[in-house]
C-alpha positions as CSV (number, residue, x, y, z in Angstrom):
1,M,-2.2,-0.2,-17.3
2,I,-1.4,-1.1,-13.4
3,T,-2.8,-3.9,-11.7
4,T,-3.3,-3.8,-8.0
5,V,-3.7,-7.2,-5.9
6,T,-5.3,-7.4,-2.4
7,L,-5.6,-10.7,-1.3
8,N,-6.8,-9.5,2.2
9,A,-9.6,-7.1,1.0
10,A,-11.7,-4.7,3.9
11,I,-14.0,-2.5,4.6
12,D,-12.0,0.5,6.0
13,R,-14.3,1.9,9.0
14,T,-13.2,5.2,10.4
15,C,-15.0,6.1,13.4
16,Y,-14.8,9.8,14.9
17,V,-15.2,10.4,18.9
18,D,-14.4,13.2,20.9
19,R,-12.1,11.8,23.0
20,F,-11.3,8.2,23.4
21,S,-10.7,6.3,26.6
22,L,-10.1,2.6,27.1
23,G,-12.9,0.8,29.1
24,Q,-15.2,3.8,28.1
25,V,-18.6,3.8,26.0
26,H,-18.1,6.1,23.2
27,R,-20.8,7.8,20.8
28,V,-19.4,7.8,17.2
29,A,-19.6,11.5,15.8
30,R,-19.3,10.2,12.4
31,Q,-18.5,7.5,10.5
32,V,-16.9,6.8,6.9
33,D,-16.6,3.6,5.2
34,E,-14.3,2.9,2.1
35,P,-13.4,0.1,0.2
36,G,-9.9,-1.1,1.5
37,G,-7.0,-3.3,1.7
38,K,-3.6,-2.0,0.9
39,G,-3.8,-2.7,-2.9
40,N,-7.3,-1.3,-3.1
41,N,-5.9,2.0,-1.4
42,V,-3.1,2.2,-4.1
43,A,-5.6,1.4,-6.7
44,K,-7.9,4.7,-5.4
45,V,-5.0,7.0,-5.5
46,I,-3.6,5.5,-8.9
47,R,-6.9,6.6,-10.2
48,Q,-7.1,9.9,-8.7
49,L,-3.7,11.1,-10.2
50,G,-5.4,9.8,-13.5
51,G,-3.9,6.2,-14.0
52,Q,-5.5,3.2,-15.6
53,V,-5.6,0.7,-13.1
54,T,-7.5,-2.6,-12.4
55,A,-8.2,-4.2,-9.1
56,T,-8.0,-8.1,-8.3
57,G,-7.5,-9.9,-5.1
58,I,-10.3,-12.2,-3.0
59,I,-13.3,-10.6,-1.7
60,A,-16.3,-12.4,0.0
61,G,-20.0,-11.7,1.1
62,A,-21.9,-8.7,0.9
63,S,-18.9,-6.7,2.6
64,G,-17.0,-8.1,-0.7
65,A,-20.0,-6.7,-2.7
66,F,-19.5,-3.3,-1.1
67,I,-15.6,-3.2,-1.8
68,E,-16.2,-4.0,-5.4
69,R,-18.8,-1.4,-6.0
70,G,-17.0,1.3,-4.4
71,L,-14.3,0.7,-6.5
72,A,-16.3,0.3,-9.6
73,E,-18.0,3.8,-8.9
74,R,-14.4,5.4,-8.9
75,G,-13.7,4.3,-12.4
76,I,-11.4,1.3,-11.4
77,E,-11.8,-1.7,-13.4
78,T,-12.4,-5.0,-11.1
79,A,-11.5,-8.6,-11.4
80,F,-11.9,-10.0,-8.1
81,V,-11.9,-13.6,-7.3
82,H,-15.3,-14.4,-5.0
83,A,-14.7,-16.6,-2.1
84,P,-17.2,-17.7,0.8
85,G,-17.6,-15.7,4.0
86,E,-17.3,-12.2,4.5
87,S,-14.7,-9.8,3.7
88,R,-13.1,-8.1,6.9
89,V,-13.8,-4.9,8.5
90,C,-10.9,-2.6,9.6
91,L,-11.7,-0.2,12.1
92,N,-9.8,3.1,12.8
93,I,-10.8,5.1,15.8
94,L,-9.8,8.7,15.4
95,D,-9.7,10.7,18.7
96,E,-10.6,14.5,17.8
97,S,-9.1,16.0,20.7
98,S,-5.7,14.5,20.5
99,G,-5.5,13.4,16.7
100,S,-4.4,9.9,18.1
101,S,-5.7,7.1,16.0
102,T,-6.3,3.3,17.1
103,E,-6.6,0.7,14.5
104,L,-8.6,-2.8,14.9
105,L,-7.9,-5.2,12.0
106,G,-10.7,-7.7,11.2
107,Q,-10.0,-11.1,10.5
108,G,-11.2,-12.1,6.8
109,P,-11.8,-15.5,5.4
110,A,-9.1,-18.0,5.2
111,M,-7.8,-18.8,1.9
112,T,-8.5,-22.2,0.4
113,E,-6.7,-24.2,-2.6
114,T,-9.4,-22.7,-4.7
115,E,-9.0,-19.3,-4.2
116,A,-5.4,-19.7,-4.7
117,A,-5.5,-21.5,-8.1
118,A,-8.3,-18.6,-8.9
119,I,-6.1,-15.9,-8.0
120,K,-3.1,-17.4,-9.7
121,E,-5.0,-17.6,-12.8
122,T,-6.7,-14.0,-12.7
123,L,-3.3,-12.6,-12.4
124,H,-1.6,-14.6,-15.1
125,D,-4.5,-13.1,-17.1
126,L,-3.9,-9.3,-16.2
127,A,-0.2,-9.4,-16.2
128,Q,-0.3,-9.9,-19.9
129,N,-1.7,-6.4,-20.4
130,S,-0.3,-4.7,-17.4
131,S,3.1,-2.8,-17.2
132,I,3.1,-2.9,-13.4
133,V,1.4,-5.2,-10.6
134,V,1.3,-4.0,-7.1
135,L,1.2,-6.9,-4.4
136,S,0.0,-5.2,-1.2
137,G,-1.0,-6.1,2.2
138,S,-0.9,-9.1,4.8
139,L,-1.8,-12.5,3.4
140,P,-5.0,-14.1,4.5
141,A,-5.5,-17.1,7.0
142,G,-4.8,-20.2,5.0
143,A,-2.4,-18.6,2.8
144,P,1.0,-20.1,2.4
145,E,4.1,-17.6,3.5
146,N,5.5,-17.9,-0.1
147,M,2.0,-17.0,-1.7
148,Y,3.3,-13.4,-2.7
149,A,6.9,-15.2,-4.4
150,E,4.7,-17.5,-6.3
151,L,2.6,-14.2,-7.7
152,I,5.7,-12.5,-8.2
153,G,7.1,-15.4,-10.8
154,I,3.7,-15.3,-12.3
155,V,3.8,-11.3,-13.0
156,R,7.8,-11.3,-14.1
157,S,7.2,-14.5,-16.7
158,A,4.5,-12.1,-18.3
159,G,7.1,-9.1,-18.4
160,A,5.4,-6.7,-16.1
161,K,7.1,-4.9,-13.2
162,A,6.3,-6.5,-9.9
163,F,5.9,-4.1,-6.8
164,L,5.5,-5.8,-3.2
165,D,4.4,-4.0,0.0
166,T,4.0,-6.3,2.8
167,G,5.7,-7.3,6.0
168,G,7.0,-10.2,8.2
169,A,7.5,-14.0,6.9
170,A,5.5,-13.0,3.5
171,F,8.0,-9.8,2.9
172,S,11.1,-12.2,3.6
173,A,9.8,-15.0,1.0
174,G,8.8,-12.5,-1.4
175,L,12.4,-11.4,-1.7
176,T,13.6,-14.5,-3.0
177,A,11.2,-14.0,-6.1
178,S,13.1,-10.8,-6.9
179,P,10.2,-8.1,-7.3
180,R,11.3,-5.0,-9.0
181,F,10.2,-2.6,-6.1
182,V,9.7,-2.9,-2.3
183,K,8.2,-0.5,0.2
184,P,9.1,-1.6,3.9
185,N,8.0,1.0,6.7
186,E,10.5,1.3,9.5
187,Q,9.0,-1.6,11.6
188,E,9.1,-3.9,8.9
189,L,12.6,-3.2,7.8
190,A,13.6,-3.7,11.6
191,G,11.7,-6.9,11.7
192,W,14.0,-8.3,8.5
193,L,17.3,-6.8,9.7
194,G,16.5,-8.2,13.2
195,R,17.3,-4.7,15.0
196,E,15.9,-1.4,14.4
197,P,18.2,1.3,12.8
198,R,18.6,4.6,14.7
199,E,20.4,7.1,12.6
200,L,19.7,8.3,9.0
201,S,22.5,6.9,7.7
202,E,21.8,3.5,9.2
203,W,18.3,3.2,7.5
204,V,20.1,4.3,4.5
205,R,22.5,1.2,4.8
206,A,19.8,-0.9,5.7
207,A,18.0,0.1,2.4
208,Q,21.2,-0.7,0.7
209,L,21.2,-4.2,2.1
210,L,17.9,-5.0,0.8
211,A,19.1,-3.8,-2.8
212,D,21.8,-5.9,-2.3
213,Q,19.1,-8.8,-2.7
214,G,18.6,-8.0,-6.0
215,I,15.9,-5.5,-5.8
216,A,16.1,-2.5,-8.1
217,E,14.0,0.1,-6.2
218,V,13.8,0.0,-2.6
219,C,11.8,2.4,-0.6
220,V,11.8,2.6,3.2
221,T,9.2,5.1,4.4
222,L,9.9,6.8,7.6
223,G,6.4,8.3,8.6
224,S,6.9,12.4,9.2
225,R,10.5,11.9,8.5
226,G,9.9,11.0,5.0
227,A,12.0,8.0,3.4
228,V,15.3,7.1,1.9
229,A,15.6,5.2,-1.5
230,V,18.1,3.1,-3.4
231,L,16.6,3.4,-7.1
232,D,18.8,1.5,-9.6
233,G,21.8,1.7,-7.2
234,A,21.6,5.4,-6.4
235,G,20.7,6.5,-2.9
236,Y,18.2,9.3,-2.1
237,V,16.8,10.9,0.9
238,V,13.2,12.3,1.0
239,T,11.7,15.2,3.0
240,P,8.5,15.6,2.7
241,P,6.0,18.8,3.2
242,A,5.5,20.1,6.7
243,I,2.0,19.1,7.5
244,R,-0.6,18.4,10.5
245,P,-1.9,15.1,9.3
246,V,-5.6,14.3,9.6
247,N,-5.4,10.8,9.3
248,T,-2.3,8.6,8.5
249,V,-3.8,5.4,7.7
250,G,-3.2,4.8,4.0
251,C,-0.1,7.1,3.7
252,G,2.3,4.5,2.7
253,D,-0.5,3.1,0.2
254,A,-0.5,6.5,-1.6
255,F,3.4,6.5,-1.6
256,V,3.2,3.0,-3.5
257,A,0.8,4.3,-5.9
258,G,2.7,7.5,-6.4
259,M,5.6,5.3,-7.2
260,A,4.0,3.0,-9.5
261,Y,2.1,5.8,-11.6
262,A,5.2,7.8,-12.2
263,E,7.2,4.8,-13.1
264,E,4.7,3.8,-15.9
265,R,4.8,7.4,-16.9
266,G,8.6,6.9,-17.4
267,D,9.6,9.6,-14.7
268,S,13.0,10.3,-13.8
269,A,14.2,8.4,-10.0
270,A,13.8,11.9,-8.3
271,D,10.6,12.9,-9.8
272,R,9.0,9.3,-8.9
273,L,10.2,9.8,-5.3
274,R,8.6,13.4,-5.3
275,T,5.0,12.0,-6.6
276,A,5.0,9.2,-4.1
277,A,6.0,11.8,-1.0
278,A,3.6,14.4,-2.3
279,A,0.7,11.6,-2.8
280,A,1.3,10.4,0.8
281,A,1.2,14.1,2.2
282,A,-1.9,14.6,0.4
283,N,-3.5,11.4,1.8
284,A,-2.4,12.4,5.4
285,M,-4.9,15.4,4.9
286,S,-7.9,13.4,4.1
287,A,-10.4,11.5,6.4
288,K,-10.4,8.5,4.2
289,A,-7.4,6.0,3.6
290,G,-6.6,6.0,0.1
291,D,-7.6,9.4,-1.1
292,I,-6.0,12.8,-2.0
293,D,-7.0,16.2,-3.2
294,C,-5.4,16.6,-6.5
295,H,-4.8,20.3,-5.9
296,L,-3.3,19.6,-2.4
297,F,-1.3,16.9,-4.2
298,R,-0.2,19.5,-6.7
299,E,0.6,22.1,-4.0
300,Y,2.8,19.4,-2.1
301,E,4.9,18.3,-5.1
302,S,6.8,21.4,-5.0
303,Q,7.6,21.3,-1.4
304,V,9.1,17.8,-1.3
305,Q,12.9,17.8,-1.0
306,I,15.1,15.0,-2.6
307,I,18.8,14.7,-1.6
308,A,21.0,12.5,-3.9
309,L,23.3,10.6,-1.7
Protein backbone atom coordinates (compact mmCIF):
# COMPACT_ATOMS: atom_id res chain seq x y z
CA MET A 1 0.00 0.00 0.00
CA ILE A 2 1.02 3.61 -0.64
CA THR A 3 0.12 6.36 1.82
CA THR A 4 -0.05 10.04 0.88
CA VAL A 5 0.26 12.91 3.36
CA THR A 6 -1.30 16.34 2.72
CA LEU A 7 -0.81 18.70 5.65
CA ASN A 8 -2.32 21.66 3.79
CA ALA A 9 -5.31 20.05 2.03
CA ALA A 10 -7.51 22.14 -0.23
CA ILE A 11 -10.46 22.28 -2.53
CA ASP A 12 -8.98 22.85 -5.99
CA ARG A 13 -11.42 25.14 -7.79
CA THR A 14 -10.87 25.69 -11.52
CA CYS A 15 -12.83 28.55 -13.10
CA TYR A 16 -12.97 28.86 -16.87
CA VAL A 17 -13.39 32.34 -18.38
CA ASP A 18 -13.48 33.39 -22.03
CA ARG A 19 -10.73 35.97 -21.58
CA PHE A 20 -9.06 36.96 -18.31
CA SER A 21 -7.98 40.57 -17.74
CA LEU A 22 -6.72 42.20 -14.56
CA GLY A 23 -9.08 44.68 -12.92
CA GLN A 24 -12.14 43.43 -14.83
CA VAL A 25 -15.36 41.64 -13.86
CA HIS A 26 -15.56 38.14 -15.33
CA ARG A 27 -18.44 35.71 -15.73
CA VAL A 28 -17.34 32.13 -15.10
CA ALA A 29 -18.31 29.87 -18.01
CA ARG A 30 -17.87 26.70 -15.93
CA GLN A 31 -16.39 25.66 -12.61
CA VAL A 32 -14.83 22.40 -11.44
CA ASP A 33 -14.24 21.62 -7.75
CA GLU A 34 -11.92 18.75 -6.78
CA PRO A 35 -10.48 17.40 -3.53
CA GLY A 36 -6.96 18.75 -3.68
CA GLY A 37 -3.68 19.53 -2.08
CA LYS A 38 -0.60 17.94 -3.61
CA GLY A 39 -0.68 14.66 -1.67
CA ASN A 40 -4.37 14.17 -2.44
CA ASN A 41 -3.65 14.72 -6.14
CA VAL A 42 -0.97 12.03 -5.90
CA ALA A 43 -3.47 9.68 -4.26
CA LYS A 44 -6.05 10.23 -7.00
CA VAL A 45 -3.61 9.38 -9.78
CA ILE A 46 -2.23 6.31 -7.98
CA ARG A 47 -5.79 5.02 -7.65
CA GLN A 48 -6.51 5.66 -11.34
CA LEU A 49 -3.34 3.74 -12.23
CA GLY A 50 -4.70 0.81 -10.24
CA GLY A 51 -2.77 1.17 -6.99
CA GLN A 52 -4.06 0.84 -3.43
CA VAL A 53 -3.65 4.10 -1.56
CA THR A 54 -4.60 5.72 1.74
CA ALA A 55 -4.76 9.51 2.07
CA THR A 56 -3.98 11.19 5.37
CA GLY A 57 -3.20 14.73 6.47
CA ILE A 58 -5.14 17.55 8.08
CA ILE A 59 -8.60 18.74 7.05
CA ALA A 60 -11.09 21.15 8.60
CA GLY A 61 -14.76 22.11 8.40
CA ALA A 62 -17.17 21.71 5.51
CA SER A 63 -14.35 22.09 2.98
CA GLY A 64 -12.51 19.25 4.71
CA ALA A 65 -15.62 17.08 4.59
CA PHE A 66 -15.88 17.75 0.83
CA ILE A 67 -12.22 16.69 0.39
CA GLU A 68 -12.66 13.49 2.41
CA ARG A 69 -15.91 12.55 0.69
CA GLY A 70 -14.49 13.19 -2.77
CA LEU A 71 -11.49 10.95 -2.16
CA ALA A 72 -13.64 8.16 -0.70
CA GLU A 73 -15.89 8.29 -3.77
CA ARG A 74 -12.78 7.51 -5.86
CA GLY A 75 -12.01 4.38 -3.88
CA ILE A 76 -9.28 5.99 -1.76
CA GLU A 77 -9.05 5.04 1.91
CA THR A 78 -8.84 8.08 4.20
CA ALA A 79 -7.38 8.61 7.66
CA PHE A 80 -7.38 12.37 8.15
CA VAL A 81 -6.81 14.39 11.30
CA HIS A 82 -9.71 16.83 11.77
CA ALA A 83 -8.83 20.36 12.88
CA PRO A 84 -10.87 23.46 13.78
CA GLY A 85 -11.60 26.03 11.08
CA GLU A 86 -11.92 25.48 7.33
CA SER A 87 -9.63 23.82 4.81
CA ARG A 88 -8.47 26.24 2.16
CA VAL A 89 -9.64 26.80 -1.40
CA CYS A 90 -7.05 27.09 -4.18
CA LEU A 91 -8.37 28.92 -7.23
CA ASN A 92 -7.09 28.33 -10.76
CA ILE A 93 -8.43 30.77 -13.38
CA LEU A 94 -8.10 29.39 -16.91
CA ASP A 95 -8.25 31.84 -19.81
CA GLU A 96 -9.76 29.78 -22.63
CA SER A 97 -8.70 32.25 -25.32
CA SER A 98 -4.98 31.94 -24.52
CA GLY A 99 -4.78 28.82 -22.38
CA SER A 100 -3.03 30.79 -19.64
CA SER A 101 -3.52 29.89 -15.97
CA THR A 102 -3.62 32.17 -12.92
CA GLU A 103 -3.48 30.55 -9.49
CA LEU A 104 -4.60 31.97 -6.14
CA LEU A 105 -3.59 29.68 -3.27
CA GLY A 106 -5.74 30.06 -0.16
CA GLN A 107 -4.57 30.07 3.44
CA GLY A 108 -5.67 27.05 5.46
CA PRO A 109 -5.98 26.66 9.24
CA ALA A 110 -2.84 26.91 11.33
CA MET A 111 -1.35 23.70 12.71
CA THR A 112 -1.28 23.48 16.50
CA GLU A 113 0.68 21.08 18.70
CA THR A 114 -2.49 18.99 18.97
CA GLU A 115 -2.72 18.42 15.20
CA ALA A 116 1.05 17.89 14.92
CA ALA A 117 0.95 15.15 17.56
CA ALA A 118 -2.13 13.56 15.97
CA ILE A 119 -0.65 13.40 12.47
CA LYS A 120 2.57 11.86 13.81
CA GLU A 121 0.58 9.16 15.60
CA THR A 122 -1.61 8.51 12.55
CA LEU A 123 1.38 8.29 10.24
CA HIS A 124 3.21 5.96 12.59
CA ASP A 125 0.29 3.52 12.36
CA LEU A 126 -0.16 3.85 8.57
CA ALA A 127 3.55 3.54 7.77
CA GLN A 128 3.65 0.11 9.43
CA ASN A 129 1.51 -1.21 6.58
CA SER A 130 2.87 0.93 3.74
CA SER A 131 5.67 0.30 1.26
CA ILE A 132 5.88 4.00 0.31
CA VAL A 133 4.74 7.18 2.05
CA VAL A 134 4.50 10.32 -0.10
CA LEU A 135 4.76 13.66 1.73
CA SER A 136 3.69 16.50 -0.55
CA GLY A 137 2.99 20.20 -0.57
CA SER A 138 3.50 23.28 1.52
CA LEU A 139 3.45 23.25 5.30
CA PRO A 140 0.47 24.89 6.98
CA ALA A 141 0.91 27.99 9.11
CA GLY A 142 2.19 27.08 12.56
CA ALA A 143 4.10 23.99 11.40
CA PRO A 144 7.83 23.96 12.19
CA GLU A 145 10.22 23.96 9.23
CA ASN A 146 11.47 20.50 10.22
CA MET A 147 7.98 18.96 10.24
CA TYR A 148 8.66 16.86 7.15
CA ALA A 149 12.03 15.79 8.54
CA GLU A 150 10.25 14.49 11.65
CA LEU A 151 7.65 12.65 9.56
CA ILE A 152 10.34 11.14 7.31
CA GLY A 153 12.01 9.80 10.45
CA ILE A 154 8.73 8.13 11.46
CA VAL A 155 8.31 6.63 7.98
CA ARG A 156 11.85 5.29 7.82
CA SER A 157 11.67 3.80 11.32
CA ALA A 158 8.60 1.84 10.16
CA GLY A 159 10.57 0.39 7.23
CA ALA A 160 8.74 2.32 4.50
CA LYS A 161 10.26 4.49 1.76
CA ALA A 162 9.72 8.25 2.16
CA PHE A 163 8.99 10.34 -0.96
CA LEU A 164 9.22 14.14 -0.47
CA ASP A 165 7.80 16.82 -2.77
CA THR A 166 7.93 20.29 -1.28
CA GLY A 167 9.95 23.50 -1.57
CA GLY A 168 11.74 26.21 0.35
CA ALA A 169 12.86 25.74 3.94
CA ALA A 170 10.71 22.62 4.35
CA PHE A 171 12.59 21.01 1.44
CA SER A 172 16.03 21.88 2.84
CA ALA A 173 15.08 20.62 6.29
CA GLY A 174 13.51 17.47 4.84
CA LEU A 175 16.75 16.56 3.07
CA THR A 176 18.49 16.17 6.43
CA ALA A 177 16.24 13.15 7.17
CA SER A 178 17.36 11.36 3.96
CA PRO A 179 14.09 10.61 2.15
CA ARG A 180 14.30 7.94 -0.53
CA PHE A 181 12.96 10.23 -3.28
CA VAL A 182 12.67 13.97 -3.93
CA LYS A 183 11.10 15.82 -6.87
CA PRO A 184 11.87 19.52 -6.96
CA ASN A 185 10.70 21.49 -9.96
CA GLU A 186 13.08 23.95 -11.59
CA GLN A 187 12.10 26.87 -9.34
CA GLU A 188 12.44 24.79 -6.18
CA LEU A 189 15.81 23.40 -7.20
CA ALA A 190 17.06 26.87 -8.17
CA GLY A 191 15.99 28.11 -4.73
CA TRP A 192 17.95 25.31 -3.06
CA LEU A 193 21.02 25.94 -5.23
CA GLY A 194 20.87 29.71 -4.90
CA ARG A 195 21.09 30.09 -8.68
CA GLU A 196 19.17 28.99 -11.78
CA PRO A 197 20.86 26.47 -14.09
CA ARG A 198 20.58 27.32 -17.78
CA GLU A 199 21.76 24.31 -19.77
CA LEU A 200 20.49 20.75 -19.50
CA SER A 201 23.92 19.62 -18.33
CA GLU A 202 23.69 22.10 -15.44
CA TRP A 203 20.35 20.64 -14.37
CA VAL A 204 21.87 17.17 -14.42
CA ARG A 205 24.78 18.35 -12.25
CA ALA A 206 22.32 20.00 -9.87
CA ALA A 207 20.37 16.74 -9.60
CA GLN A 208 23.63 14.96 -8.82
CA LEU A 209 24.37 17.50 -6.08
CA LEU A 210 21.06 16.58 -4.49
CA ALA A 211 21.82 12.88 -4.83
CA ASP A 212 25.13 13.54 -3.08
CA GLN A 213 23.11 14.57 -0.01
CA GLY A 214 22.26 10.89 0.47
CA ILE A 215 19.10 10.86 -1.68
CA ALA A 216 18.75 7.64 -3.69
CA GLU A 217 16.21 9.00 -6.20
CA VAL A 218 16.23 12.57 -7.47
CA CYS A 219 13.86 13.76 -10.22
CA VAL A 220 13.90 17.38 -11.36
CA THR A 221 10.82 18.26 -13.40
CA LEU A 222 11.29 20.92 -16.09
CA GLY A 223 7.74 21.46 -17.35
CA SER A 224 7.27 20.83 -21.06
CA ARG A 225 11.01 20.06 -21.39
CA GLY A 226 10.57 16.89 -19.34
CA ALA A 227 12.83 15.94 -16.47
CA VAL A 228 16.32 14.94 -15.45
CA ALA A 229 16.89 12.23 -12.85
CA VAL A 230 19.57 10.50 -10.83
CA LEU A 231 18.30 7.11 -9.65
CA ASP A 232 20.61 4.95 -7.56
CA GLY A 233 23.65 6.71 -9.01
CA ALA A 234 22.61 6.58 -12.69
CA GLY A 235 21.60 9.70 -14.63
CA TYR A 236 18.68 10.02 -17.05
CA VAL A 237 17.08 12.62 -19.31
CA VAL A 238 13.33 12.25 -19.81
CA THR A 239 11.62 13.72 -22.89
CA PRO A 240 7.81 13.78 -22.62
CA PRO A 241 5.24 13.39 -25.42
CA ALA A 242 4.58 16.48 -27.54
CA ILE A 243 1.16 17.72 -26.40
CA ARG A 244 -0.91 20.91 -26.19
CA PRO A 245 -1.79 20.97 -22.49
CA VAL A 246 -5.27 21.78 -21.27
CA ASN A 247 -4.28 22.41 -17.65
CA THR A 248 -0.80 22.00 -16.16
CA VAL A 249 -1.88 22.17 -12.49
CA GLY A 250 -1.16 18.83 -10.81
CA CYS A 251 1.29 17.52 -13.43
CA GLY A 252 4.11 17.34 -10.89
CA ASP A 253 1.82 15.42 -8.54
CA ALA A 254 0.96 12.98 -11.33
CA PHE A 255 4.70 12.50 -11.96
CA VAL A 256 5.24 11.62 -8.28
CA ALA A 257 2.24 9.29 -8.38
CA GLY A 258 3.67 7.47 -11.39
CA MET A 259 7.05 7.06 -9.70
CA ALA A 260 5.52 5.74 -6.48
CA TYR A 261 3.13 3.37 -8.25
CA ALA A 262 5.85 1.96 -10.53
CA GLU A 263 8.35 1.64 -7.68
CA GLU A 264 5.90 -0.33 -5.56
CA ARG A 265 5.37 -2.55 -8.60
CA GLY A 266 9.13 -3.19 -8.79
CA ASP A 267 9.72 -1.60 -12.21
CA SER A 268 13.15 -0.70 -13.56
CA ALA A 269 14.43 2.87 -13.28
CA ALA A 270 13.66 3.62 -16.94
CA ASP A 271 10.15 2.18 -16.65
CA ARG A 272 9.47 4.17 -13.48
CA LEU A 273 10.43 7.37 -15.29
CA ARG A 274 8.34 6.38 -18.30
CA THR A 275 5.27 5.81 -16.13
CA ALA A 276 5.81 9.10 -14.30
CA ALA A 277 6.23 11.20 -17.45
CA ALA A 278 3.22 9.58 -19.15
CA ALA A 279 1.06 10.22 -16.07
CA ALA A 280 2.15 13.87 -16.00
CA ALA A 281 1.32 14.28 -19.69
CA ALA A 282 -2.08 12.63 -19.25
CA ASN A 283 -2.82 14.95 -16.33
CA ALA A 284 -2.00 17.95 -18.54
CA MET A 285 -4.79 16.88 -20.90
CA SER A 286 -7.45 16.92 -18.17
CA ALA A 287 -9.40 19.91 -16.88
CA LYS A 288 -8.87 18.58 -13.34
CA ALA A 289 -5.72 18.45 -11.23
CA GLY A 290 -4.71 14.93 -10.26
CA ASP A 291 -6.72 13.28 -13.01
CA ILE A 292 -5.66 11.07 -15.93
CA ASP A 293 -7.38 9.29 -18.80
CA CYS A 294 -5.91 5.78 -18.71
CA HIS A 295 -6.22 5.36 -22.48
CA LEU A 296 -4.19 8.53 -23.02
CA PHE A 297 -1.73 7.42 -20.36
CA ARG A 298 -1.04 4.15 -22.17
CA GLU A 299 -0.69 5.99 -25.48
CA TYR A 300 1.81 8.44 -23.96
CA GLU A 301 3.87 5.68 -22.34
CA SER A 302 5.10 4.60 -25.78
CA GLN A 303 6.01 8.21 -26.68
CA VAL A 304 8.19 9.01 -23.65
CA GLN A 305 11.91 8.94 -24.44
CA ILE A 306 14.43 7.94 -21.73
CA ILE A 307 18.13 8.57 -22.35
CA ALA A 308 20.61 7.06 -19.90
CA LEU A 309 23.64 9.26 -19.28
